[in-house]
N, C-alpha and C positions, 0 to 999 in steps of 0.2 A: 549590553555588550553581546550577550549570547544571541540576541535577536539579529545583530548585524551579520553574523556568519550563517545563520539558519537560512534555509532555502537553497543556497549554492550547491553544496554536496549532499543535501538531504534527499531522502527517498521521496519520489513523487507520490507513492502510495501513502506514505505518512502524511504528506501535505494534504492530500485529499481526505484522509481519515480525520485529521484534526479540523479541517474546514467543516466536516460533517458533524463535529462535536462528539466523536466516538473514541473509546479507548480501544487498544488492540484486542483486548478480551471481548468487548462488545461486538466489534466488527467480525472477528473470527467466529464467534458463536452464532451470530445472525446469518453468516454465510456458510455455516457448517464446514469450517476449515479448522483443523486442529490448531490450537493456539501456538504451539511451538513451530509448526509449519509456517503459520502466518508471520511470526516473529522472524523466522529465517528469510522469508521473502522480503520483508520490509528492511532488514539489515543488509541484504545483499549476500547473506551467507550461503544461500542456495537460489538457483534460478526458479522463478515461479512457473508452475505448470498447472494452473487451475483448470478444473473440468468445466464443462459448459454450464451446469447449474451454479457453480461457484462464480463464474464470470457474470452471469445474470444477477446473482445475489449481490456481488460487489457493486455493480452498476446501480442496482436498486437502492442499496443502503448508502452509497456515496452520492446518490441523486445526480448521476451523470450519464450521458449517452455512451454507448460502447466506444465510440470514436475518441472519447476523452480518457479512456482507461489507458494508462501508460504501457508501452511495450515491455519496459523493464521496471520492476517494482522497487528494486534496491537503489541505494544512493549512486549517483554518477561517480565513476572512477576518475574522470578527468584524464590528465596526462601522467598520472602517477605510475 
């Protein structure tokens, strides 16, 4: 059941991270992003403002080209 509703309002960053097989802590550490900052990005609690080295590290660790890095890291708000 939980799988049915996943993806729809889920963070695109979380989807990419899980596809890469990484925990929040692993990805944050590898990208030199404070864990709490990363958690806020993924939850949509705060807007992501990664610096250039962090963007490069995210792309490297998620194994994606920069074009596939989402503009918004948090869950989609829909029409709520």
